[in-house]
KOLRO-318186 format. One record per atom (N, C-alpha, C, O): residue number from 0; residue in one letter; chain; atom name; x negated, y negated, z negated. Coordinates in steps of 0.1 Angstrom, whole numbers, always signed. Last residue first. Layout:
N
(NUM, 'A', 'A', 'CA', (X, Y, Z))
...
***
This chain:
81
(80, 'R', 'A', 'N', (+536, -590, -283))
(80, 'R', 'A', 'CA', (+534, -604, -286))
(80, 'R', 'A', 'C', (+546, -611, -291))
(80, 'R', 'A', 'O', (+545, -622, -295))
(79, 'F', 'A', 'N', (+539, -565, -272))
(79, 'F', 'A', 'CA', (+541, -567, -286))
(79, 'F', 'A', 'C', (+538, -581, -291))
(79, 'F', 'A', 'O', (+539, -583, -303))
(78, 'F', 'A', 'N', (+534, -570, -244))
(78, 'F', 'A', 'CA', (+546, -563, -249))
(78, 'F', 'A', 'C', (+549, -566, -263))
(78, 'F', 'A', 'O', (+560, -569, -267))
(77, 'W', 'A', 'N', (+507, -580, -244))
(77, 'W', 'A', 'CA', (+519, -589, -239))
(77, 'W', 'A', 'C', (+532, -583, -244))
(77, 'W', 'A', 'O', (+541, -591, -248))
(76, 'W', 'A', 'N', (+493, -558, -254))
(76, 'W', 'A', 'CA', (+493, -570, -261))
(76, 'W', 'A', 'C', (+504, -579, -257))
(76, 'W', 'A', 'O', (+511, -586, -266))
(75, 'I', 'A', 'N', (+499, -539, -233))
(75, 'I', 'A', 'CA', (+504, -537, -247))
(75, 'I', 'A', 'C', (+504, -550, -255))
(75, 'I', 'A', 'O', (+513, -552, -263))
(74, 'L', 'A', 'N', (+486, -553, -212))
(74, 'L', 'A', 'CA', (+501, -550, -211))
(74, 'L', 'A', 'C', (+506, -547, -225))
(74, 'L', 'A', 'O', (+517, -552, -229))
(73, 'A', 'A', 'N', (+460, -553, -221))
(73, 'A', 'A', 'CA', (+467, -566, -219))
(73, 'A', 'A', 'C', (+482, -564, -218))
(73, 'A', 'A', 'O', (+489, -572, -224))
(72, 'A', 'A', 'N', (+455, -525, -222))
(72, 'A', 'A', 'CA', (+454, -533, -234))
(72, 'A', 'A', 'C', (+461, -547, -232))
(72, 'A', 'A', 'O', (+468, -551, -242))
(71, 'L', 'A', 'N', (+458, -519, -194))
(71, 'L', 'A', 'CA', (+467, -514, -204))
(71, 'L', 'A', 'C', (+467, -521, -217))
(71, 'L', 'A', 'O', (+477, -524, -223))
(70, 'A', 'A', 'N', (+436, -534, -185))
(70, 'A', 'A', 'CA', (+450, -537, -180))
(70, 'A', 'A', 'C', (+460, -532, -190))
(70, 'A', 'A', 'O', (+470, -538, -193))
(69, 'L', 'A', 'N', (+415, -521, -197))
(69, 'L', 'A', 'CA', (+418, -535, -200))
(69, 'L', 'A', 'C', (+432, -539, -196))
(69, 'L', 'A', 'O', (+438, -547, -203))
(68, 'A', 'A', 'N', (+418, -496, -185))
(68, 'A', 'A', 'CA', (+419, -497, -200))
(68, 'A', 'A', 'C', (+422, -511, -204))
(68, 'A', 'A', 'O', (+430, -514, -212))
(67, 'I', 'A', 'N', (+413, -502, -159))
(67, 'I', 'A', 'CA', (+426, -497, -162))
(67, 'I', 'A', 'C', (+428, -498, -177))
(67, 'I', 'A', 'O', (+439, -502, -182))
(66, 'G', 'A', 'N', (+386, -511, -161))
(66, 'G', 'A', 'CA', (+396, -520, -156))
(66, 'G', 'A', 'C', (+410, -515, -160))
(66, 'G', 'A', 'O', (+419, -523, -164))
(65, 'L', 'A', 'N', (+373, -487, -170))
(65, 'L', 'A', 'CA', (+374, -499, -179))
(65, 'L', 'A', 'C', (+384, -509, -174))
(65, 'L', 'A', 'O', (+391, -515, -183))
(64, 'V', 'A', 'N', (+377, -472, -147))
(64, 'V', 'A', 'CA', (+383, -467, -160))
(64, 'V', 'A', 'C', (+384, -479, -169))
(64, 'V', 'A', 'O', (+394, -481, -176))
(63, 'V', 'A', 'N', (+362, -487, -129))
(63, 'V', 'A', 'CA', (+377, -485, -126))
(63, 'V', 'A', 'C', (+384, -481, -139))
(63, 'V', 'A', 'O', (+394, -486, -143))
(62, 'L', 'A', 'N', (+337, -485, -139))
(62, 'L', 'A', 'CA', (+343, -498, -139))
(62, 'L', 'A', 'C', (+358, -497, -136))
(62, 'L', 'A', 'O', (+366, -505, -142))
(61, 'I', 'A', 'N', (+332, -457, -136))
(61, 'I', 'A', 'CA', (+332, -463, -150))
(61, 'I', 'A', 'C', (+340, -477, -150))
(61, 'I', 'A', 'O', (+348, -479, -159))
(60, 'S', 'A', 'N', (+332, -456, -108))
(60, 'S', 'A', 'CA', (+342, -448, -116))
(60, 'S', 'A', 'C', (+343, -454, -130))
(60, 'S', 'A', 'O', (+354, -456, -135))
(59, 'A', 'A', 'N', (+310, -472, -102))
(59, 'A', 'A', 'CA', (+323, -476, -97))
(59, 'A', 'A', 'C', (+334, -469, -105))
(59, 'A', 'A', 'O', (+344, -475, -109))
(58, 'T', 'A', 'N', (+289, -456, -113))
(58, 'T', 'A', 'CA', (+292, -470, -118))
(58, 'T', 'A', 'C', (+306, -474, -114))
(58, 'T', 'A', 'O', (+313, -480, -123))
(57, 'K', 'A', 'N', (+291, -434, -96))
(57, 'K', 'A', 'CA', (+294, -432, -111))
(57, 'K', 'A', 'C', (+297, -446, -117))
(57, 'K', 'A', 'O', (+306, -447, -125))
(56, 'G', 'A', 'N', (+285, -445, -72))
(56, 'G', 'A', 'CA', (+298, -439, -74))
(56, 'G', 'A', 'C', (+301, -437, -88))
(56, 'G', 'A', 'O', (+313, -440, -92))
(55, 'T', 'A', 'N', (+259, -454, -76))
(55, 'T', 'A', 'CA', (+269, -464, -73))
(55, 'T', 'A', 'C', (+283, -458, -76))
(55, 'T', 'A', 'O', (+292, -465, -81))
(54, 'T', 'A', 'N', (+246, -429, -80))
(54, 'T', 'A', 'CA', (+246, -439, -91))
(54, 'T', 'A', 'C', (+257, -449, -89))
(54, 'T', 'A', 'O', (+264, -453, -98))
(53, 'V', 'A', 'N', (+250, -418, -54))
(53, 'V', 'A', 'CA', (+256, -411, -66))
(53, 'V', 'A', 'C', (+257, -421, -78))
(53, 'V', 'A', 'O', (+267, -422, -85))
(52, 'A', 'A', 'N', (+236, -437, -39))
(52, 'A', 'A', 'CA', (+250, -435, -36))
(52, 'A', 'A', 'C', (+257, -428, -48))
(52, 'A', 'A', 'O', (+268, -432, -52))
(51, 'V', 'A', 'N', (+210, -433, -48))
(51, 'V', 'A', 'CA', (+216, -446, -50))
(51, 'V', 'A', 'C', (+231, -445, -48))
(51, 'V', 'A', 'O', (+239, -451, -56))
(50, 'Q', 'A', 'N', (+206, -406, -41))
(50, 'Q', 'A', 'CA', (+205, -410, -55))
(50, 'Q', 'A', 'C', (+212, -423, -57))
(50, 'Q', 'A', 'O', (+219, -425, -67))
(49, 'V', 'A', 'N', (+207, -410, -13))
(49, 'V', 'A', 'CA', (+217, -401, -19))
(49, 'V', 'A', 'C', (+217, -405, -34))
(49, 'V', 'A', 'O', (+228, -406, -40))
(48, 'A', 'A', 'N', (+184, -425, -9))
(48, 'A', 'A', 'CA', (+197, -430, -5))
(48, 'A', 'A', 'C', (+208, -423, -12))
(48, 'A', 'A', 'O', (+218, -429, -16))
(47, 'E', 'A', 'N', (+164, -406, -17))
(47, 'E', 'A', 'CA', (+166, -419, -25))
(47, 'E', 'A', 'C', (+179, -425, -21))
(47, 'E', 'A', 'O', (+186, -431, -30))
(46, 'R', 'A', 'N', (+168, -387, +3))
(46, 'R', 'A', 'CA', (+170, -383, -11))
(46, 'R', 'A', 'C', (+172, -396, -20))
(46, 'R', 'A', 'O', (+181, -396, -28))
(45, 'H', 'A', 'N', (+160, -401, +25))
(45, 'H', 'A', 'CA', (+174, -397, +24))
(45, 'H', 'A', 'C', (+177, -393, +10))
(45, 'H', 'A', 'O', (+188, -397, +5))
(44, 'Q', 'A', 'N', (+133, -405, +20))
(44, 'Q', 'A', 'CA', (+141, -417, +21))
(44, 'Q', 'A', 'C', (+156, -413, +20))
(44, 'Q', 'A', 'O', (+164, -420, +13))
(43, 'D', 'A', 'N', (+124, -378, +20))
(43, 'D', 'A', 'CA', (+123, -387, +8))
(43, 'D', 'A', 'C', (+132, -399, +8))
(43, 'D', 'A', 'O', (+138, -402, -2))
(42, 'H', 'A', 'N', (+129, -372, +46))
(42, 'H', 'A', 'CA', (+136, -365, +36))
(42, 'H', 'A', 'C', (+136, -373, +23))
(42, 'H', 'A', 'O', (+145, -373, +15))
(41, 'D', 'A', 'N', (+111, -389, +59))
(41, 'D', 'A', 'CA', (+125, -390, +62))
(41, 'D', 'A', 'C', (+134, -384, +51))
(41, 'D', 'A', 'O', (+144, -389, +46))
(40, 'A', 'A', 'N', (+87, -378, +50))
(40, 'A', 'A', 'CA', (+91, -392, +46))
(40, 'A', 'A', 'C', (+106, -394, +48))
(40, 'A', 'A', 'O', (+112, -401, +40))
(39, 'T', 'A', 'N', (+88, -353, +62))
(39, 'T', 'A', 'CA', (+88, -354, +47))
(39, 'T', 'A', 'C', (+92, -368, +43))
(39, 'T', 'A', 'O', (+99, -370, +33))
(38, 'G', 'A', 'N', (+88, -361, +89))
(38, 'G', 'A', 'CA', (+99, -354, +83))
(38, 'G', 'A', 'C', (+100, -355, +68))
(38, 'G', 'A', 'O', (+110, -356, +63))
(37, 'K', 'A', 'N', (+62, -373, +90))
(37, 'K', 'A', 'CA', (+74, -381, +92))
(37, 'K', 'A', 'C', (+86, -374, +87))
(37, 'K', 'A', 'O', (+95, -381, +81))
(36, 'L', 'A', 'N', (+47, -350, +85))
(36, 'L', 'A', 'CA', (+46, -361, +75))
(36, 'L', 'A', 'C', (+58, -370, +77))
(36, 'L', 'A', 'O', (+64, -375, +67))
(35, 'R', 'A', 'N', (+54, -335, +107))
(35, 'R', 'A', 'CA', (+57, -330, +94))
(35, 'R', 'A', 'C', (+57, -341, +84))
(35, 'R', 'A', 'O', (+66, -342, +75))
(34, 'E', 'A', 'N', (+42, -351, +127))
(34, 'E', 'A', 'CA', (+57, -349, +127))
(34, 'E', 'A', 'C', (+62, -343, +113))
(34, 'E', 'A', 'O', (+72, -347, +109))
(33, 'S', 'A', 'N', (+15, -348, +121))
(33, 'S', 'A', 'CA', (+22, -361, +120))
(33, 'S', 'A', 'C', (+37, -360, +120))
(33, 'S', 'A', 'O', (+44, -368, +113))
(32, 'A', 'A', 'N', (+11, -321, +126))
(32, 'A', 'A', 'CA', (+9, -326, +112))
(32, 'A', 'A', 'C', (+16, -340, +111))
(32, 'A', 'A', 'O', (+23, -342, +100))
(31, 'L', 'A', 'N', (+13, -303, +147))
(31, 'L', 'A', 'CA', (+25, -311, +144))
(31, 'L', 'A', 'C', (+24, -318, +130))
(31, 'L', 'A', 'O', (+34, -320, +124))
(30, 'T', 'A', 'N', (-6, -285, +153))
(30, 'T', 'A', 'CA', (-8, -298, +159))
(30, 'T', 'A', 'C', (+4, -308, +156))
(30, 'T', 'A', 'O', (+4, -319, +161))
(29, 'S', 'A', 'N', (-18, -263, +127))
(29, 'S', 'A', 'CA', (-7, -269, +135))
(29, 'S', 'A', 'C', (-10, -282, +141))
(29, 'S', 'A', 'O', (-17, -290, +134))
(28, 'Q', 'A', 'N', (-46, -242, +129))
(28, 'Q', 'A', 'CA', (-40, -254, +124))
(28, 'Q', 'A', 'C', (-29, -259, +133))
(28, 'Q', 'A', 'O', (-30, -259, +145))
(27, 'V', 'A', 'N', (-47, -207, +125))
(27, 'V', 'A', 'CA', (-47, -218, +134))
(27, 'V', 'A', 'C', (-40, -230, +128))
(27, 'V', 'A', 'O', (-29, -229, +123))
(26, 'G', 'A', 'N', (-47, -185, +109))
(26, 'G', 'A', 'CA', (-55, -196, +104))
(26, 'G', 'A', 'C', (-55, -208, +114))
(26, 'G', 'A', 'O', (-63, -217, +112))
(25, 'Q', 'A', 'N', (-32, -163, +116))
(25, 'Q', 'A', 'CA', (-45, -163, +121))
(25, 'Q', 'A', 'C', (-54, -175, +117))
(25, 'Q', 'A', 'O', (-66, -176, +120))
(24, 'Q', 'A', 'N', (-8, -171, +104))
(24, 'Q', 'A', 'CA', (-15, -159, +98))
(24, 'Q', 'A', 'C', (-29, -158, +103))
(24, 'Q', 'A', 'O', (-38, -153, +97))
(23, 'E', 'A', 'N', (-1, -191, +122))
(23, 'E', 'A', 'CA', (-4, -194, +108))
(23, 'E', 'A', 'C', (-12, -183, +101))
(23, 'E', 'A', 'O', (-21, -186, +94))
(22, 'F', 'A', 'N', (+4, -176, +145))
(22, 'F', 'A', 'CA', (-7, -185, +145))
(22, 'F', 'A', 'C', (-11, -189, +130))
(22, 'F', 'A', 'O', (-23, -191, +127))
(21, 'F', 'A', 'N', (+27, -162, +136))
(21, 'F', 'A', 'CA', (+15, -155, +139))
(21, 'F', 'A', 'C', (+3, -164, +139))
(21, 'F', 'A', 'O', (-7, -160, +134))
(20, 'W', 'A', 'N', (+45, -184, +133))
(20, 'W', 'A', 'CA', (+41, -176, +121))
(20, 'W', 'A', 'C', (+28, -168, +124))
(20, 'W', 'A', 'O', (+20, -168, +115))
(19, 'A', 'A', 'N', (+47, -192, +159))
(19, 'A', 'A', 'CA', (+41, -201, +149))
(19, 'A', 'A', 'C', (+37, -194, +137))
(19, 'A', 'A', 'O', (+26, -196, +131))
(18, 'R', 'A', 'N', (+60, -169, +169))
(18, 'R', 'A', 'CA', (+47, -173, +174))
(18, 'R', 'A', 'C', (+40, -182, +164))
(18, 'R', 'A', 'O', (+28, -181, +162))
(17, 'K', 'A', 'N', (+85, -169, +156))
(17, 'K', 'A', 'CA', (+76, -158, +154))
(17, 'K', 'A', 'C', (+61, -162, +158))
(17, 'K', 'A', 'O', (+52, -157, +152))
(16, 'C', 'A', 'N', (+102, -193, +139))
(16, 'C', 'A', 'CA', (+94, -191, +152))
(16, 'C', 'A', 'C', (+83, -180, +149))
(16, 'C', 'A', 'O', (+74, -183, +142))
(15, 'F', 'A', 'N', (+120, -188, +118))
(15, 'F', 'A', 'CA', (+121, -200, +127))
(15, 'F', 'A', 'C', (+114, -198, +140))
(15, 'F', 'A', 'O', (+120, -201, +151))
(14, 'A', 'A', 'N', (+113, -164, +107))
(14, 'A', 'A', 'CA', (+126, -165, +112))
(14, 'A', 'A', 'C', (+128, -177, +122))
(14, 'A', 'A', 'O', (+135, -176, +132))
(13, 'F', 'A', 'N', (+87, -171, +99))
(13, 'F', 'A', 'CA', (+89, -160, +109))
(13, 'F', 'A', 'C', (+102, -161, +115))
(13, 'F', 'A', 'O', (+104, -159, +127))
(12, 'S', 'A', 'N', (+92, -190, +80))
(12, 'S', 'A', 'CA', (+84, -193, +92))
(12, 'S', 'A', 'C', (+86, -183, +103))
(12, 'S', 'A', 'O', (+88, -187, +115))
(11, 'K', 'A', 'N', (+107, -175, +61))
(11, 'K', 'A', 'CA', (+113, -187, +68))
(11, 'K', 'A', 'C', (+105, -190, +81))
(11, 'K', 'A', 'O', (+112, -193, +91))
(10, 'L', 'A', 'N', (+88, -156, +54))
(10, 'L', 'A', 'CA', (+100, -152, +60))
(10, 'L', 'A', 'C', (+107, -163, +68))
(10, 'L', 'A', 'O', (+112, -162, +79))
(9, 'D', 'A', 'N', (+69, -174, +42))
(9, 'D', 'A', 'CA', (+65, -165, +54))
(9, 'D', 'A', 'C', (+78, -161, +61))
(9, 'D', 'A', 'O', (+78, -161, +73))
(8, 'S', 'A', 'N', (+84, -184, +21))
(8, 'S', 'A', 'CA', (+80, -193, +31))
(8, 'S', 'A', 'C', (+75, -185, +44))
(8, 'S', 'A', 'O', (+77, -190, +55))
(7, 'A', 'A', 'N', (+86, -161, +5))
(7, 'A', 'A', 'CA', (+98, -166, +11))
(7, 'A', 'A', 'C', (+94, -176, +23))
(7, 'A', 'A', 'O', (+101, -176, +33))
(6, 'R', 'A', 'N', (+59, -138, +11))
(6, 'R', 'A', 'CA', (+65, -149, +4))
(6, 'R', 'A', 'C', (+77, -154, +12))
(6, 'R', 'A', 'O', (+79, -151, +24))
(5, 'I', 'A', 'N', (+47, -107, +5))
(5, 'I', 'A', 'CA', (+55, -114, +15))
(5, 'I', 'A', 'C', (+62, -126, +7))
(5, 'I', 'A', 'O', (+70, -123, -2))
(4, 'Y', 'A', 'N', (+14, -99, -4))
(4, 'Y', 'A', 'CA', (+28, -101, -8))
(4, 'Y', 'A', 'C', (+35, -109, +4))
(4, 'Y', 'A', 'O', (+28, -117, +11))
(3, 'R', 'A', 'N', (-11, -75, -1))
(3, 'R', 'A', 'CA', (-5, -88, +5))
(3, 'R', 'A', 'C', (+10, -88, +1))
(3, 'R', 'A', 'O', (+17, -79, +4))
(2, 'D', 'A', 'N', (-21, -51, -7))
(2, 'D', 'A', 'CA', (-21, -61, -18))
(2, 'D', 'A', 'C', (-14, -74, -13))
(2, 'D', 'A', 'O', (-12, -83, -21))
(1, 'S', 'A', 'N', (-5, -22, +7))
(1, 'S', 'A', 'CA', (-12, -35, +9))
(1, 'S', 'A', 'C', (-11, -44, -4))
(1, 'S', 'A', 'O', (+0, -43, -10))
(0, 'M', 'A', 'N', (-8, +12, +0))
(0, 'M', 'A', 'CA', (+0, +0, +0))
(0, 'M', 'A', 'C', (-9, -12, +0))
(0, 'M', 'A', 'O', (-19, -13, -7))
***
């Protein structure tokens, strides 16, 4: 039995492109380094945008609840005045 383990990233590479996987196993450097860096930067930018959207949504929900509570408090104050 071989001491070589099959990693999930190997399976992903093989499923995506068998030829690229073969070249990786041979130690050939990819010529797409700049594209990978751009993809990583794009993913980072998207993650930050999603985090801002989630935070904004939570803030909006809190403000809506506070607005409803204030409206109810004003209505109760007006009713019992």
